[in-house]
N, C-alpha and C positions, 0 to 999 in steps of 0.2 A: 682676578679668574679671569681666563684669556677666550675669546670665544675665535674662530676660521672666519665668519660672515658675522653683523651685525644688519639684523634691520628695526624697521618697529616696529609692523606686529608681520608675523609669521602663522601662516593657516599651514596646517601640514593635513592633506586632502582637496585634490579639486579637482570633487564634482560639484554636483547644484549649490551645495551650505556652502562648501571653501569658497568660491568662486563670488555667492554675490557677497560674501563676509568680506570680498578681496577688495569686491567693485567698492562698494558703496564706501571704507576704511577710505580707497584709495580715491575718494575725493576732496579730501585734502591733501594739497600737493607736497604737503611740506613731507607726508608720514611716504616713509620705501617698504613696501612689502612685500612680502614672495610668498608663494604657492609652492608648496611642493606635493607634490602627486605622485604618489604607487607606481602607479602604471597607466597609462591613457590607450597602454594596446590590451590589455584585460576589460578597461571602460567600472563604473561606477554603476548604482542601481537607477540608477534617474537614468543612464542611457538607456535602460531597457526597461523604463518605463513609460507606458503609454502619453506621458510627458502631459498628462491632465492636471490642470491648477484652479481648485475651489479655492472661492470668494463671493464674499457674499457683498453688495452694494457697487457691482463697477458699469463705469459707464454702456461696458454690451446689455447688463440685463436691464437697465435702464429703457436702450433701444427696444430691446426687446418688449416691456410694458412688466417688468420683473419685478418689482415686492421685492429686496432683499436688502439684505444690513449686517455688518460685523458679527452685531450683536444677535440675530437671528439665527447665523451662519455658528457663531460659538454656542448656540443651545441646545440646533441640531446633535454636534457632536458630542454634546455633556448627556443627551439624554441618551446615547449611544454605550459610550462609551464605558458606565457604573462605575468612576474617578474622577469625585466631587473637587477634590484636593488638586484634582488638576487645572482647575476653572480660571485661574488669574495669569499659567501659562498659553491656557486656548485662546481664552478672552487675545493677549495682547498677539499672538497670530493671525487671528481674524481680524484684529484690526490692523494690520498691516498687510495681507495678501492683496487687497482690490491697490491699492498701493504698487506690490510692485509687479501686480498685473499688469495697468496700464506703463510702470516703469521700463518693462522687457519691449512695451509695442511703441513705446514714442522714442526713448533713450536710446534702446538698441536693435530698436527694428525689428521683433519682432513678430509673428504673422499669428495673432491672435482670432481668435473667437469663439464664441459662446457655443456650446455643445447639446443644443435643445435637443437633441435625442440623444440626450447622453444619460437618463435617467437611474439613479443608483439609491438604494436602498437606504433609509434616513435622512436623505436630502428633501428637504420639503418643496422645494420649490430645482430650476434650475439651476447647477453654480460651478460647473468643471466647465472651465478656459480650455482649449486646443492652440495646438497649431489649422493656420489655414489645411488642409491636406493630409492632415493628422499623419503623418511622418514619426510623430509620439516622441520623446525624450530624446531618443536622439537628436532632432535639428535645434532639441534646446542647447543643447549642450552645445552645438557648435553656435547660437545666435551668444552663447555666456563666456564661449574662451574667442570667441573673435571680439568680443570687449573688452576682455582680461587682455590681451594680445595687442591690443590700440592704449592700453594704459599705459601711459610714457614711466609713472611709480610703482606698475609688477611687474616682480619677475615669476613667473612659472615652470618650473623647476621639474624636466619629467621623471620618469624611473627614479623617483627621488625619495624610497620610504621612510617616514618614520621609523628612530628606531628606540625612540626618550625620550621621555624632560629634562631638563634641568632647573634646580631649582637651587635658593639659597632665601634663610632667613623664613623657612614659610612662605616664599612663593617663588614663583615658575619666572626662570629669567631668561628662557631659549630653549631649543630641541635640539637632540641628537637624532641628525638623517643619516642614510645612506646615497650619495653621490657615485654612478661608478666604482659600485666597491667601496669606496673608504666614505669611512666613519668621518661626517664635520659636527663638528659644534658652531647650533645658530644662537646667537644672544639677538634675544629678541623684549621689547617692552611688551606685548602682549604676546601669544599663544594661543590660538583657535587648534582644537581639536574638531574636522570634519569630516571625518573615513565613513567610511562604512561601519553595518554593525556588525554579530559575530553568528548571521546565520552559517559561516564554513568553517565553521569554527567547533568540528564534533566535540569537542569536552566541556565549550561554556555550555554547547547545547544542550549536552547529557545534563549537566547541571542541574539549568535552570528550564528548560522546553524540553521536559522528556516525550509528553504528547503529539511532538511532530517527529520525535525516531521511525524513520521509515517514508516517512513523506519526500515526493521529489522533489528536489530543492533548483530552483528557480532563478537565485540571483547570482553573483558575481562572484571569481574566487578572491577578490580578495577582502571580499568582508569578515575579515579573523579577529572582530575584537581588542586587536594591540589597541585603541586610546584609551578604553577603558579602564583597559589594564593599567595604564601609565596613571590611571587618574588613581586607579584604586591604591593605586601604592605612595599619594601623599595624601588617601584617608580620606579622599572626595566619597562622598552617599550617592548611592545606586539606586533607582526606583522599577518597579513594573520591567524586569528581568525575564519571566514569565510570558513576556507576551511579544507576539512574532503577527507577520502577516500572511496571513493564509491566502488558498486560493483554492475555487473546489472548480475551475474553469478547467485544467490543466486537460489538454492532451494526454489519453496513454499511448506509451509508446513512442511518442511524436517530445511530448516538452515544449512544444507549443499552448498557449493559451486561446480562449474563444472570451470572443467580446462577452465583459458584461453586462452588455444594453441585451443583451438575448432575454432572460429571465421573463426582462418590463414590457418585451414585444409581445411575448405570448407564448415560448421555445418550453418548452417542459422533462422534466427530466423522468425519468423510469428505471426500475430497478429492473436484474437480472429476470422478473417473468413479461417487464413492460406494466408494471403500474408506476403511478404517482406515488413518491414518499412522502413531499414535504411542499412545501405550500413557495412558491419558487421566489416569486417580488418579499416575499419579507423578514426574507436574507441578505445581509451582506456577503461577495462574493468570501471572507478571509472567515468569518462565519461559517458557511457551503463546506468552506473545507474541510471542518471539523466533522458533516453530519455524514456526508459521503465518503471520509477515510476507510469504512472497515463495507464501503458497497461496491458491486460494481453499475457503475452506472454511465447512464446514455440519455442525453442531451439530443431532444428532435426540432426541429424548427422549418420554419417552410418560407417559400417561394420571397411574400411580400417583409419577412422577420429575417431576411439574409439580405436585400437590395440594405437596406437600411443597418446594419452587424457589419457589410462589409466596406464599409468610413473606415474602420479605426484600423491599425494598419497592425495587430495584433491579429486579425484573421486574415487580412494577407498574406501573412506569413504563416498562418496556418493554411491557408488556401496552399502554397505554396508548397507547405510540407508532406500535401497531402494529407492533411490531418482528418478533413470529416467528407463525409461521403454521400453522393447522391442516389435517388433512390425517385422514379414513377410515383410510387403506388404506397400508401402504410403496410400491405402485405409482402409487398420486396423491401419495404426497409425493418418490417419483423423478422421474416430469414435469414436475411444477411445478418445481422444482428443475434439470432437466435433466442428472438424473444415470444415465447409463448400463448402470452393474454394481453397483447400490444391493445388500445382503443385508444384512438389520437381526437381533440376534440375535429368537430363536425366542418367546421370552420378552415379549417387547415388547405393552402390551398399548393399543389403540386409544383415543380418540384421538392419533394422534400427530403432534408440534408440530417444527420447524426455525426454523432463524432463519443465516442468514448471517453469519460472525462475522470481526472481523479481528486485527490489531494495537494497540493505540493502546499511551499514556503519558499518568498521570495526573499522580505528583510526581519530582521527583528527591528522590536518596538521600544524593548527596553533599554536605558544607560544610565549616563553619570543623569544626577541630578540636580538642573540648572533651574534658573531662579531669570524674569521674564528680562531681561539682557543677557540671558546667556549664561552669565556667570558659572560658575562650575562652585559648585555646596558640597563645604566639609562636614563630613560625618556629626558631626559634632557640634558644628553651625556656624553661621559666617560661610564666608568666601573665598576659597584657594585663590591670591592675591595675582593675578598675569596669565590666568587661568581661564581660558573658552572654547566652550564644546556645544556643538549641531548636528544636522543631521542624526545620520546612527551613533554616532557617537555620545549624541543626548539622554532621556529620557525623551520617548516622544508622547504624544495629546492620544493614544490608543486604547488607556486604562491598563487593567493588570490581564490581557488572557486575549489571544487570539480574536473572540465574539465582536470587539470593542472599536475591530477598523471600521472606519467610513471612509467612502471609495475618496481620495485623494490629501485623504493625512499623511502620507509621508514628506510627498511634495511642500505639503503647506507648513511643516514642522521645517524641510530640508531650508527651502525660499524665504520664511521665516523667518531660523535663527536666524539666518545669513544677513540677513537684511537689517532685524536686530543688533546685534552682535556689530556690524562693521558702523552702524550710524553712531553707536554708541561708542565705540571707537575714534574716529571721525569726531563727533563732539569734543568726546575726552580729551585727546589730545589738542583743543580748540581752548579746553580751559571748563566750558558748557557744562561739562558733567561731572562729578565725582565718583571714585572706585574703577 
């Protein structure tokens, strides 16, 4: 079998998962790692996320007097996701989360802070870590790409989408990629599938996530599920394919999102009559998407809430887009939105803000079944030798439906699987681990 190129580790996908896997594997100076990215211009889902990293037991929490741990973090996730079988994966990801948060700060120079003002449904303590300045996922990707560029044994190849896997004797031995439109066969000791999910693949969405039909899509164009298909061709198992990350605070007609902290600050959701119809604080924003899918809903908040919410890049983008409005009185707001029976809490402080919100879908959460080392499992048992998966290519930790998502789960799976896979590959090459 001949190859055009030969590397130790080939990573298909240059988002957060792929770059963390490459950086951790490349700590072994004897490994040559190549990252093949479909398109940095189109971006990845991490790029358009809030960049919030959920981690329990960090030094940032200890400095703030918050008692948390990986175990408590895992218990919170499992209480929400309705998927007890995911416990080994959830525990493995939660164990490494505080390690990579502090690694980002100490080794990569990422400006980390604990978001004490970022309350989310299901999280028993504050544990979302963000960048100072709240620039979001774009800043996180800049940090990771800068580190990859500085690593002498990592090659980052842009505009080079993967188009398939190469196998021999039931093991993956390489991948096919397109470089400048020319197919190249890359031999590799290990192939890591780190692509986005399939939320922009209409056929796969219709088959696996029909309840999301008609929802606004706020993810990236490159989420076409190719890597999942390659795994299936080799007999890989998949799991929770009907699970996706929804969002109930997408601003209708604009496509921007409002800060998920607003309901926890006291913002209210009303229907087209002006009546509240949900306990806003009891819902994660993914579950909220299902609740408001068939309603004409308006989110309303006051000036003190606004000042806190504007710390988020999501709100700054919405403000720039003109996605919410400002009103001096409840009567003025009610008239603007044609709400005939609006009654707001007496303690709301003007000026008031409002935005008409709808449901959206950002990413899928199902995918290839992997073990706690990120090894892709075969549907008949065991694992497919040489093949690893994380990020949107792998089954996440949000259970079988959109209701099981907890804020931070997506990047927890992306960076966590990248860390687990990269560390395993570096250790394997040094003979520390088998497999």
